[in-house]
C-alpha positions as CSV (number, residue, x, y, z in Angstrom):
1,M,0.0,0.0,0.0
2,E,1.2,3.5,-0.8
3,K,1.7,5.7,2.3
4,T,1.7,9.1,0.8
5,L,0.6,11.2,-2.1
6,L,3.3,13.1,-4.1
7,F,3.1,16.8,-3.7
8,G,5.7,19.2,-5.0
9,A,7.0,21.3,-7.8
10,A,9.6,21.6,-10.6
11,Y,12.6,23.3,-9.0
12,Y,15.4,25.2,-10.8
13,P,18.0,26.6,-8.3
14,E,20.2,27.3,-11.3
15,Y,17.7,29.9,-12.4
16,M,17.7,31.7,-9.0
17,P,19.0,35.3,-8.8
18,Y,20.8,34.4,-5.6
19,E,21.4,31.5,-3.2
20,H,18.0,30.4,-1.9
21,L,18.1,26.7,-1.6
22,D,17.7,26.4,2.2
23,Q,14.9,28.9,2.3
24,D,13.1,27.0,-0.6
25,I,13.4,23.7,1.1
26,S,12.1,25.2,4.4
27,M,9.1,26.7,2.6
28,M,8.4,23.5,0.7
29,K,8.4,21.6,4.0
30,A,6.1,24.2,5.6
31,A,3.7,23.6,2.7
32,G,3.7,19.9,3.2
33,M,5.6,19.2,0.0
34,N,7.6,16.0,-0.4
35,V,9.0,15.9,-3.9
36,V,10.8,18.1,-6.5
37,R,11.6,17.5,-10.1
38,I,15.0,18.8,-11.3
39,A,17.4,18.8,-14.3
40,E,15.2,18.4,-17.3
41,S,16.1,21.8,-18.8
42,T,19.7,22.1,-17.9
43,W,22.0,20.3,-20.3
44,S,24.2,23.4,-20.8
45,T,24.6,23.6,-17.0
46,L,25.4,19.9,-16.6
47,E,27.8,19.7,-19.5
48,P,29.0,23.3,-20.2
49,E,31.5,22.0,-22.7
50,E,31.8,18.7,-24.5
51,G,32.8,15.9,-22.1
52,V,33.1,18.2,-19.0
53,F,30.3,17.4,-16.5
54,N,29.2,19.3,-13.5
55,F,26.6,17.7,-11.3
56,S,27.2,19.9,-8.2
57,Y,23.9,21.7,-8.2
58,I,22.1,18.4,-8.5
59,D,24.1,16.9,-5.7
60,R,23.2,19.9,-3.5
61,V,19.5,19.6,-4.2
62,I,19.6,15.8,-3.6
63,E,21.5,16.2,-0.4
64,K,19.3,19.0,1.0
65,T,16.1,17.3,0.1
66,Q,17.4,14.0,1.6
67,D,18.1,15.9,4.9
68,A,14.5,17.2,4.7
69,D,13.0,13.8,4.0
70,M,11.9,14.8,0.6
71,M,12.0,12.9,-2.7
72,V,13.6,13.8,-6.1
73,I,12.6,13.1,-9.7
74,I,15.4,13.5,-12.2
75,G,14.7,14.7,-15.7
76,T,17.0,13.8,-18.6
77,P,18.0,17.1,-20.1
78,T,17.6,16.2,-23.8
79,Y,14.8,18.5,-25.0
80,A,16.9,21.7,-24.9
81,V,20.4,21.4,-26.3
82,P,23.5,23.5,-25.4
83,P,25.0,25.9,-28.0
84,W,28.3,24.0,-28.3
85,L,26.4,21.0,-29.6
86,I,24.8,22.9,-32.4
87,K,28.2,24.4,-33.3
88,E,29.5,20.8,-33.6
89,D,26.7,19.7,-35.9
90,P,24.1,22.3,-37.1
91,D,22.0,19.4,-38.6
92,I,20.9,18.7,-35.0
93,L,18.4,21.4,-35.6
94,V,15.2,20.0,-37.0
95,E,14.2,20.6,-40.6
96,R,10.5,21.3,-40.9
97,K,8.3,22.0,-43.9
98,T,9.1,25.7,-43.5
99,G,12.8,25.1,-43.3
100,K,15.5,24.5,-40.7
101,A,14.8,25.7,-37.1
102,Q,17.0,28.4,-35.6
103,Y,18.7,27.9,-32.3
104,G,17.3,29.4,-29.1
105,Y,14.0,27.8,-28.5
106,R,13.6,24.3,-26.9
107,Q,12.2,21.3,-28.7
108,L,13.9,22.1,-32.1
109,I,15.8,18.9,-32.4
110,N,16.0,16.2,-35.1
111,L,15.6,13.2,-32.8
112,L,17.2,10.9,-35.4
113,N,20.4,12.9,-35.8
114,P,23.4,10.6,-34.9
115,T,25.4,13.4,-33.3
116,Y,22.5,14.4,-31.1
117,R,21.8,10.7,-30.2
118,S,25.5,10.1,-29.3
119,H,25.8,13.2,-27.0
120,A,22.3,12.6,-25.5
121,E,23.3,9.0,-24.7
122,T,26.4,10.2,-22.9
123,V,24.7,12.8,-20.7
124,I,21.9,10.4,-19.9
125,R,24.3,7.6,-18.9
126,K,26.4,10.0,-16.8
127,L,23.4,11.6,-15.1
128,V,21.5,8.4,-14.3
129,A,24.7,6.6,-13.2
130,H,25.5,9.5,-10.9
131,T,22.0,9.7,-9.3
132,S,20.4,6.3,-9.3
133,G,22.1,5.3,-6.1
134,K,20.8,8.2,-4.2
135,E,18.2,7.0,-1.7
136,N,15.7,9.8,-2.2
137,V,15.7,9.7,-6.1
138,I,12.4,7.9,-6.8
139,G,12.3,8.0,-10.6
140,Y,13.3,9.5,-13.9
141,Q,11.4,11.6,-16.4
142,I,12.8,10.9,-19.8
143,D,12.9,14.0,-22.0
144,N,10.1,16.6,-21.7
145,E,6.7,16.8,-23.4
146,T,8.3,14.9,-26.3
147,K,7.0,15.3,-29.9
148,H,8.3,14.8,-33.4
149,Y,8.8,18.6,-33.8
150,G,7.6,18.6,-37.4
151,N,10.7,16.6,-38.6
152,M,10.9,16.4,-42.4
153,G,14.7,16.1,-42.7
154,S,16.7,13.6,-44.7
155,E,17.1,11.0,-41.9
156,I,13.4,10.6,-41.3
157,Q,12.6,10.6,-45.0
158,Q,15.1,7.9,-45.6
159,A,13.7,5.9,-42.7
160,F,10.2,6.4,-44.0
161,Q,11.1,5.1,-47.4
162,K,12.5,1.9,-45.8
163,Y,9.3,1.6,-43.8
164,L,7.2,1.9,-47.0
165,E,9.3,-0.7,-48.9
166,K,8.8,-3.2,-46.0
167,K,5.1,-2.5,-45.6
168,F,4.0,-2.4,-49.2
169,V,6.8,-4.4,-50.9
170,T,5.9,-3.1,-54.4
171,T,5.4,0.4,-55.7
172,E,2.3,-0.9,-57.5
173,K,0.7,-1.7,-54.1
174,F,1.9,1.5,-52.6
175,N,0.4,3.6,-55.5
176,E,-2.9,1.8,-55.4
177,T,-3.3,2.1,-51.6
178,F,-3.0,5.9,-51.6
179,G,-4.4,6.6,-55.1
180,L,-1.2,8.2,-56.3
181,A,-2.3,8.1,-59.9
182,Y,-4.0,11.4,-59.0
183,W,-2.1,14.3,-60.5
184,S,0.6,11.9,-61.6
185,N,2.0,11.3,-58.1
186,S,2.6,7.6,-58.6
187,I,6.1,6.2,-58.7
188,H,7.7,3.3,-60.5
189,H,10.9,2.9,-58.4
190,W,11.2,3.4,-54.7
191,D,14.0,5.9,-55.3
192,D,11.6,8.1,-57.2
193,L,9.8,8.9,-54.0
194,P,9.8,12.7,-53.9
195,D,10.5,15.0,-51.0
196,I,7.6,14.7,-48.5
197,K,7.5,18.4,-47.9
198,G,5.7,19.0,-51.2
199,C,3.1,16.1,-50.8
200,I,-0.5,17.0,-51.5
201,N,-2.0,13.5,-50.9
202,G,-3.7,13.5,-47.5
203,G,-3.7,9.7,-47.1
204,F,0.0,9.5,-47.8
205,M,0.8,12.4,-45.5
206,A,-1.3,10.8,-42.8
207,E,0.9,7.7,-43.1
208,F,4.0,9.9,-42.8
209,E,2.7,11.7,-39.8
210,K,1.9,8.4,-38.1
211,F,5.5,7.4,-38.8
212,Q,6.7,10.7,-37.3
213,R,4.7,9.9,-34.1
214,T,6.2,6.4,-34.0
215,M,9.7,7.8,-34.3
216,A,9.0,10.1,-31.3
217,A,7.8,7.1,-29.3
218,E,10.8,5.1,-30.3
219,F,13.0,7.9,-29.2
220,L,11.5,7.7,-25.7
221,N,11.9,3.9,-25.8
222,W,15.6,4.4,-26.6
223,Q,16.0,6.7,-23.6
224,A,14.1,4.2,-21.3
225,Q,16.4,1.4,-22.3
226,L,19.4,3.5,-21.3
227,V,17.9,4.5,-18.0
228,R,17.0,0.8,-17.2
229,Q,20.7,-0.1,-17.3
230,Y,21.3,2.1,-14.2
231,K,18.1,2.6,-12.3
232,R,17.1,0.7,-9.2
233,E,14.1,-1.7,-9.3
234,D,12.0,0.7,-7.2
235,Q,12.7,3.8,-9.4
236,F,10.1,4.6,-12.1
237,I,10.4,5.8,-15.7
238,T,8.0,8.4,-16.9
239,N,7.5,11.2,-19.4
240,N,5.3,14.2,-18.9
241,L,3.0,13.8,-21.9
242,G,1.7,17.1,-23.2
243,F,-1.8,17.5,-24.6
244,S,-2.8,19.6,-27.6
245,W,-3.0,23.4,-26.8
246,K,-6.2,25.3,-27.3
247,K,-5.7,29.0,-28.2
248,F,-8.3,31.3,-26.7
249,G,-7.0,34.8,-27.3
250,A,-4.1,36.7,-28.8
251,D,-1.7,34.5,-30.7
252,I,1.1,34.3,-28.1
253,A,2.8,31.1,-27.0
254,H,1.3,31.0,-23.5
255,D,-2.3,32.0,-24.4
256,G,-4.1,28.7,-24.2
257,Y,-4.6,25.5,-22.3
258,S,-4.5,21.7,-22.4
259,Y,-7.3,20.6,-24.7
260,G,-7.3,17.3,-26.6
261,V,-5.3,14.7,-28.3
262,Q,-1.7,15.6,-29.0
263,P,-1.2,15.4,-32.8
264,N,2.6,15.1,-32.7
265,I,3.0,11.9,-30.6
266,N,0.7,9.0,-29.9
267,F,0.3,8.7,-26.1
268,Y,-0.5,5.0,-26.3
269,E,2.6,4.2,-28.2
270,A,4.8,6.5,-26.1
271,S,3.5,5.0,-22.8
272,Q,4.6,1.5,-23.7
273,C,8.1,2.1,-22.4
274,L,7.0,3.9,-19.3
275,T,6.5,2.3,-15.9
276,L,4.4,5.3,-14.7
277,A,2.1,7.4,-16.9
278,A,2.3,11.1,-16.3
279,S,1.1,14.3,-18.0
280,D,1.1,18.0,-17.9
281,I,-2.4,19.5,-17.4
282,Y,-3.1,23.2,-17.7
283,H,-6.6,24.9,-17.7
284,P,-8.5,28.1,-17.4
285,T,-9.1,29.3,-13.9
286,Q,-11.0,32.2,-12.2
287,D,-14.5,32.5,-13.7
288,N,-13.6,30.0,-16.5
289,L,-12.7,27.1,-14.2
290,T,-14.9,24.1,-15.1
291,G,-12.8,21.1,-14.1
292,A,-13.2,19.6,-17.6
293,E,-9.6,19.8,-18.6
294,T,-8.5,18.2,-15.3
295,A,-11.0,15.4,-15.8
296,F,-10.2,14.9,-19.5
297,G,-6.4,14.9,-19.0
298,G,-6.8,12.6,-16.0
299,D,-9.0,10.1,-17.9
300,V,-6.6,10.0,-20.8
301,T,-3.5,9.5,-18.7
302,R,-5.1,6.9,-16.3
303,S,-6.4,4.9,-19.2
304,L,-3.0,4.5,-20.8
305,K,-2.0,1.9,-18.2
306,D,-5.3,1.5,-16.3
307,S,-3.5,2.7,-13.2
308,N,-2.8,5.7,-11.0
309,Y,-0.7,8.4,-12.7
310,L,1.3,11.5,-11.9
311,V,0.4,15.1,-12.8
312,M,4.0,16.1,-13.5
313,E,3.1,19.7,-14.2
314,C,0.0,21.8,-13.2
315,Q,-0.4,25.5,-12.7
316,A,0.0,27.6,-9.6
317,Q,-0.4,31.3,-10.6
318,A,0.9,31.2,-14.2
319,F,-0.8,34.2,-16.0
320,K,-2.7,37.2,-14.9
321,Y,-6.0,35.4,-15.9
322,W,-5.0,32.2,-14.1
323,T,-4.2,33.6,-10.7
324,P,-6.6,31.4,-8.7
325,Y,-9.4,32.7,-6.6
326,P,-9.2,31.6,-2.9
327,G,-10.0,27.9,-2.7
328,Q,-9.4,27.2,-6.4
329,L,-5.9,25.8,-6.0
330,R,-7.2,23.3,-3.5
331,L,-10.1,22.4,-5.9
332,H,-7.6,21.9,-8.7
333,A,-5.6,19.5,-6.5
334,Y,-8.5,17.4,-5.4
335,G,-9.8,17.4,-9.0
336,H,-6.7,15.5,-10.0
337,L,-7.0,13.0,-7.2
338,A,-10.6,12.4,-8.1
339,S,-9.5,11.2,-11.6
340,G,-6.9,8.8,-10.1
341,A,-3.8,10.9,-9.8
342,K,-1.2,9.8,-7.2
343,G,0.0,13.4,-6.8
344,I,0.8,16.7,-8.4
345,L,3.8,18.9,-9.1
346,Y,3.5,22.6,-9.9
347,W,5.3,24.3,-12.7
348,N,7.0,25.7,-11.1
349,W,8.1,26.4,-7.6
350,H,9.3,30.0,-8.1
351,S,8.7,32.6,-10.8
352,I,11.7,33.0,-13.0
353,H,13.5,36.4,-13.1
354,C,14.6,36.4,-16.7
355,G,14.2,34.4,-19.9
356,Y,11.3,33.4,-22.1
357,E,9.0,32.2,-19.3
358,T,9.6,35.2,-16.9
359,Y,5.9,35.8,-16.6
360,W,4.7,32.2,-16.4
361,K,4.5,32.6,-12.6
362,G,5.3,29.8,-10.2
363,L,3.9,29.0,-6.8
364,L,6.1,31.8,-5.4
365,S,6.1,35.2,-7.0
366,H,9.2,37.1,-8.0
367,D,9.8,38.2,-4.4
368,L,10.2,34.5,-3.4
369,G,8.1,35.0,-0.3
370,P,4.7,33.6,0.9
371,N,1.6,34.8,-1.0
372,P,-2.1,33.7,-0.9
373,T,-1.6,31.0,-3.5
374,Y,1.3,29.5,-1.5
375,R,-0.8,29.6,1.6
376,D,-3.5,27.6,-0.3
377,A,-0.8,25.1,-1.1
378,C,0.0,24.8,2.6
379,T,-3.7,23.9,3.2
380,I,-3.4,21.1,0.6
381,G,-0.2,19.8,2.0
382,E,-1.6,19.7,5.6
383,E,-4.7,17.8,4.5
384,W,-2.8,15.4,2.3
385,N,-0.3,14.6,5.0
386,K,-3.2,13.7,7.3
387,M,-5.4,11.9,4.8
388,S,-2.9,10.2,2.4
389,P,-3.7,6.6,3.4
390,K,-7.3,7.2,2.4
391,L,-6.6,9.2,-0.7
392,C,-3.9,7.0,-2.2
393,G,-4.6,4.4,-4.8
394,L,-8.0,5.4,-6.1
395,K,-9.2,2.7,-8.6
396,K,-12.0,3.1,-11.1
397,S,-14.1,0.6,-13.0
398,N,-15.7,2.7,-15.7
399,K,-18.3,1.1,-18.0
400,I,-18.0,3.7,-20.7
401,A,-15.1,4.4,-23.1
402,I,-14.6,7.4,-25.4
403,V,-12.3,6.3,-28.3
404,V,-9.6,8.6,-29.6
405,D,-7.5,8.3,-32.7
406,N,-4.5,10.2,-33.9
407,H,-4.9,9.0,-37.4
408,S,-8.4,10.5,-37.6
409,L,-7.1,13.7,-36.1
410,T,-4.6,14.0,-38.9
411,A,-7.2,13.2,-41.6
412,F,-9.4,16.0,-40.2
413,E,-6.5,18.4,-40.6
414,W,-6.3,17.5,-44.3
415,F,-10.1,17.2,-44.9
416,P,-11.7,19.5,-42.3
417,I,-15.4,19.7,-41.9
418,D,-15.1,23.4,-41.2
419,K,-12.1,25.7,-40.6
420,E,-13.6,26.5,-37.2
421,L,-14.1,22.9,-36.1
422,S,-11.3,20.5,-35.3
423,Y,-11.2,16.8,-34.4
424,N,-10.4,17.9,-30.8
425,D,-13.4,20.2,-30.8
426,V,-15.7,17.2,-31.7
427,L,-13.9,15.0,-29.1
428,R,-14.3,17.6,-26.3
429,W,-17.9,18.3,-27.3
430,M,-18.7,14.7,-26.7
431,Y,-16.5,14.3,-23.6
432,D,-17.6,17.5,-21.9
433,S,-21.3,16.7,-22.4
434,L,-20.7,13.5,-20.6
435,Y,-18.7,15.1,-17.9
436,E,-21.3,17.7,-17.2
437,I,-23.9,15.1,-16.4
438,N,-21.4,13.4,-14.1
439,V,-20.9,10.2,-16.1
440,E,-17.3,9.0,-15.8
441,C,-15.5,7.3,-18.6
442,D,-12.1,6.0,-19.8
443,V,-10.5,7.8,-22.8
444,V,-9.0,5.0,-24.9
445,D,-6.8,5.0,-27.9
446,I,-8.3,3.0,-30.8
447,N,-5.3,0.7,-30.8
448,A,-5.9,-0.2,-27.1
449,L,-9.6,-0.6,-27.2
450,E,-11.0,-3.8,-25.6
451,P,-14.8,-3.5,-26.3
452,A,-15.6,-6.4,-23.9
453,K,-14.5,-4.2,-20.9
454,Y,-17.3,-1.7,-21.6
455,Q,-21.1,-1.4,-21.7
456,M,-21.0,1.8,-23.8
457,I,-18.5,3.0,-26.4
458,I,-18.5,6.5,-27.8
459,T,-16.6,7.4,-31.1
460,P,-16.2,11.1,-31.8
461,A,-15.4,11.6,-35.5
462,L,-13.8,8.2,-35.9
463,Y,-13.0,9.1,-39.6
464,C,-10.4,6.4,-40.2
465,I,-11.1,2.8,-39.2
466,S,-10.1,-0.6,-40.3
467,E,-12.6,-3.2,-41.4
468,D,-11.4,-5.4,-38.5
469,M,-12.3,-2.8,-36.0
470,L,-15.6,-2.1,-37.7
471,K,-16.5,-5.8,-37.2
472,R,-15.4,-5.7,-33.6
473,L,-17.8,-2.7,-33.0
474,D,-20.6,-4.5,-34.8
475,D,-20.0,-7.6,-32.6
476,F,-20.0,-5.3,-29.5
477,V,-23.5,-4.0,-30.3
478,K,-24.8,-7.4,-31.3
479,G,-23.5,-8.8,-28.0
480,G,-25.4,-6.2,-25.9
481,G,-23.3,-3.1,-26.0
482,V,-24.4,0.5,-26.7
483,L,-22.5,2.4,-29.4
484,I,-22.7,6.2,-29.9
485,S,-21.1,7.7,-32.9
486,S,-20.9,11.2,-34.3
487,F,-20.9,12.6,-37.8
488,K,-17.9,11.8,-40.0
489,S,-17.3,8.4,-38.4
490,F,-16.4,5.3,-40.4
491,I,-15.7,7.2,-43.6
492,A,-12.2,5.9,-44.6
493,D,-9.9,3.0,-44.1
494,E,-6.6,3.0,-42.2
495,H,-4.9,4.7,-45.1
496,V,-7.5,7.5,-45.3
497,R,-9.0,6.1,-48.5
498,V,-12.7,6.7,-48.5
499,Y,-14.8,3.5,-48.5
500,A,-16.6,3.2,-51.8
501,D,-20.1,2.5,-50.5
502,T,-22.9,4.2,-48.7
503,Q,-22.0,5.3,-45.2
504,P,-21.5,4.2,-42.5
505,H,-19.3,1.5,-43.9
506,L,-20.1,-2.0,-42.7
507,L,-22.3,-0.6,-40.0
508,Q,-25.4,0.2,-42.0
509,K,-27.3,-2.6,-40.4
510,C,-25.9,-1.9,-37.0
511,F,-27.1,1.8,-37.0
512,G,-30.1,1.0,-39.3
513,I,-29.3,4.1,-41.4
514,S,-27.7,5.1,-44.7
515,C,-26.2,8.4,-45.8
516,N,-24.6,9.6,-49.0
517,Q,-25.0,13.4,-48.6
518,Y,-24.2,16.1,-46.1
519,T,-24.6,19.9,-46.2
520,D,-23.7,23.1,-44.5
521,P,-26.6,23.5,-42.1
522,G,-27.4,27.1,-42.7
523,K,-30.5,27.9,-40.7
524,T,-31.2,24.2,-39.9
525,R,-32.3,23.4,-36.4
526,I,-32.8,20.2,-34.4
527,K,-34.9,19.9,-31.3
528,G,-35.2,23.7,-31.4
529,R,-31.4,24.2,-31.3
530,Q,-29.2,25.6,-34.0
531,V,-27.1,23.1,-36.1
532,Q,-23.5,24.2,-36.7
533,Y,-20.8,23.2,-39.2
534,I,-22.3,20.1,-40.7
535,A,-25.6,18.2,-41.2
536,E,-25.4,14.7,-42.5
537,L,-28.6,13.8,-44.2
538,L,-29.5,10.5,-42.5
539,I,-32.0,8.1,-43.9
540,P,-33.4,5.9,-41.1
541,D,-33.9,2.7,-43.1
542,E,-34.6,0.6,-39.9
543,A,-33.6,3.0,-37.2
544,E,-35.9,5.2,-35.1
545,S,-35.4,8.9,-35.8
546,M,-34.9,10.6,-32.4
547,A,-34.9,14.0,-34.1
548,D,-35.5,15.2,-37.6
549,Y,-34.0,18.3,-39.0
550,E,-36.1,21.4,-38.8
551,H,-35.7,22.9,-42.3
552,K,-38.0,23.3,-45.3
553,Y,-35.8,21.0,-47.4
554,W,-33.7,19.0,-45.0
555,G,-36.6,18.2,-42.8
556,I,-37.2,14.9,-44.6
557,Y,-34.0,13.6,-43.1
558,S,-33.0,12.6,-39.6
559,G,-30.2,14.2,-37.6
560,I,-30.2,11.7,-34.7
561,T,-31.1,8.0,-34.8
562,R,-31.4,5.0,-32.5
563,H,-31.5,1.4,-33.6
564,S,-31.9,-1.8,-31.6
565,Y,-29.5,-4.3,-33.0
566,G,-28.9,-7.8,-31.7
567,K,-28.9,-7.5,-27.9
568,G,-27.6,-3.9,-28.0
569,C,-28.3,-0.6,-29.7
570,A,-26.5,2.0,-31.7
571,Y,-27.0,5.8,-31.7
572,Y,-25.8,8.1,-34.5
573,I,-25.8,11.9,-34.3
574,G,-25.3,13.4,-37.7
575,C,-24.8,17.0,-36.7
576,Y,-23.0,19.3,-34.3
577,T,-25.4,21.2,-32.1
578,E,-25.7,22.5,-28.5
579,K,-24.6,20.2,-25.7
580,D,-28.1,19.8,-24.1
581,V,-29.2,17.8,-27.2
582,L,-26.3,15.5,-26.8
583,K,-27.0,15.2,-23.1
584,D,-30.5,14.0,-23.8
585,L,-29.2,11.4,-26.1
586,Y,-26.7,10.2,-23.4
587,K,-29.4,9.9,-20.9
588,A,-31.4,7.6,-23.1
589,A,-28.3,5.6,-24.0
590,L,-27.4,5.2,-20.3
591,S,-30.7,3.5,-19.7
592,D,-30.0,1.1,-22.6
593,A,-26.6,0.4,-21.2
594,S,-27.9,-0.2,-17.7
595,V,-25.5,2.5,-16.4
596,P,-27.1,4.6,-13.6
597,A,-27.6,8.3,-14.4
598,P,-26.3,10.5,-11.6
599,E,-28.7,12.8,-9.8
600,L,-26.2,15.8,-9.7
601,T,-24.9,17.8,-12.6
602,W,-22.2,20.4,-13.2
603,P,-21.2,22.8,-11.6
604,V,-21.4,20.1,-8.9
605,T,-19.1,17.4,-10.2
606,V,-19.0,13.8,-8.8
607,R,-16.1,11.4,-9.4
608,S,-15.9,8.1,-7.6
609,G,-13.6,5.2,-7.0
610,V,-12.4,2.6,-4.5
611,N,-9.3,3.5,-2.4
612,Q,-6.5,1.2,-1.4
613,E,-8.4,0.4,1.8
614,G,-11.4,-0.9,-0.1
615,A,-13.6,2.1,0.7
616,L,-15.9,3.7,-1.9
617,L,-15.1,7.4,-2.2
618,H,-17.2,10.1,-3.9
619,Y,-15.4,13.4,-4.6
620,I,-17.9,16.3,-4.7
621,L,-16.2,19.1,-6.5
622,H,-18.0,22.5,-6.7
623,Y,-17.0,24.6,-9.7
624,S,-18.9,27.8,-8.8
625,E,-18.5,30.9,-6.7
626,D,-22.1,30.6,-5.6
627,N,-23.1,28.8,-2.4
628,R,-25.6,26.1,-2.9
629,T,-27.2,23.2,-1.2
630,I,-27.5,19.7,-2.6
631,S,-29.4,16.6,-1.5
632,C,-27.1,13.7,-0.4
633,P,-27.4,11.0,-3.1
634,Y,-25.9,8.2,-1.0
635,E,-27.3,6.1,1.8
636,D,-24.8,6.8,4.5
637,V,-21.5,8.7,4.0
638,T,-18.9,10.6,6.0
639,D,-16.9,13.5,4.6
640,I,-13.3,12.4,5.4
641,L,-12.1,16.1,5.3
642,T,-14.5,17.3,8.0
643,G,-15.9,14.2,9.7
644,K,-19.5,15.2,9.0
645,T,-21.9,12.4,8.3
646,Y,-24.8,12.6,5.8
647,K,-27.7,10.2,5.0
648,K,-29.6,10.0,1.8
649,G,-31.7,13.1,1.2
650,E,-30.1,15.2,3.8
651,P,-28.9,18.7,2.8
652,I,-25.3,19.2,2.1
653,S,-24.1,22.8,2.0
654,L,-21.4,23.7,-0.5
655,K,-19.5,27.0,-0.4
656,D,-17.7,28.5,-3.3
657,W,-15.1,26.3,-5.0
658,D,-15.8,23.6,-2.3
659,V,-14.5,20.0,-2.0
660,L,-16.1,17.1,-0.1
661,I,-14.8,13.5,-0.1
662,L,-17.7,11.3,0.9
663,E,-16.8,7.8,2.1
664,E,-19.6,5.3,2.1
665,N,-20.2,3.8,5.5
666,K,-20.7,0.1,5.9
667,L,-24.3,-0.5,6.8
């Protein structure tokens, strides 16, 4: 059994304007913190010139934290390279479609460059060998928010050609698969393969982008193999997976938040070499705090290994519009635990006094002293130190899966429904609607989906799908499962070649519908709500129409259907509309799937699981500044944070941004 939650921050003493290590450790301990992450950004500090290593600052942090009974996570420093390395081999800089990157920013590396690999291996070996024997070093973060960085250089193109030759054997098969006769793009000899940067074939480019993602995952696997040669059995290997970034204002680098599937690495592939899944989760705060990003990021990360995960980075103050209201930092923290996190680390401990991220503020402001956000962290630390045995090891057994697919995401970038609607928009529309009615789910990569584990499967815009997976979904519904699919699902095969029959391919009988036209919705409505972006004109051959379009001409078609099929049923929603329409569909589908519909809805969020002591816990998370009273939905529970007991139907008072953790009492 785990004894304690991880609570800490990324820590960079090498960035400090003056010596502050002792004060920092003292303040961390006062806040109840027990872990720091170090070293992932500091290659030029660790190796100021080739072959000359200086681990003194790492040693000091390890020694001081050891004395304070704190733990350390070591990051390999390979995502930001030192200037001397670029001077040795300028081709370390990644070549993208727009040309070669210029030195200065992080994550501008050609991960396949042999010079880079050689020096990266050296610093990894030196660092891990130097630190693995330290008692309080609990694990290694390999690289940092790894992606393929848009690599289109010669090494990756040569490797891609070899991959194509092995996969397709003949150029005839290759040409046929991607329809390369179009605009005379077909080749006769493999060496005729043109530079990928000019490619206009969406299917072929999707194959290349899949290869790019695989190369990034293999890079992490390469690092993991190196670390395994030195680490202790009890030390973990992780990577802080970074989600896609949603812009919401002026086009500056820090204006946005964690939003959906990362297009530049496949999380499922990347996680195969890790012993602990971890991610970085950032989200709007203040009046825009909903908890949805925390929940989505947690559900994705937990589902990678079906186990507890670590939030390697989350926000403290960050930007002027993220400075949390009183109580919000605590709500953030418990929101992560409610999804199955085993702890959180802030990015970062202190605000940086110079450099690119000067005004991405840490837990401490630039004066390095206590502030209201720091004092909120002290409350979290105090509670976690008392309650860790009950809060550790939360396990979930969700009956619903939302399926995600990088390949479909890529296809949507090439063949968008609308310039204002992305794959991740559709995904979050379907996820957030479920979240807001307090129905929990796993978020599962298509390649990891095991349909038999679930009673309901939801497929947002699953554009690309193999016939084998289509048959598995068909069998799932026949066997009693409930399938919910959105517009633009089941259109193309795994090579983004559109199936040459009426949609949905192979699932016409399952859904009881057919469709061969779609339209801009214009003024079309459904259930009194405006339709946006797309309206697929569904013909309910055998299905029940749950809602026809409200339009003079499109009104003869259905927009939402339900069909009983075998022992199960299948829902299809052919348009994008307001979330309350989707929520009504979910409520009907939950009944079909024999999944109870919760009584409470957002802004009161409920997330449940069984802790390591075998007790059933219900996290009640209140995402509102308004006080409200709810009726207890459980027979007999005790709030483990306050000791108050509630019985079914009794009033529970919630203050602004409140948290309760209700443990079911044995009757």
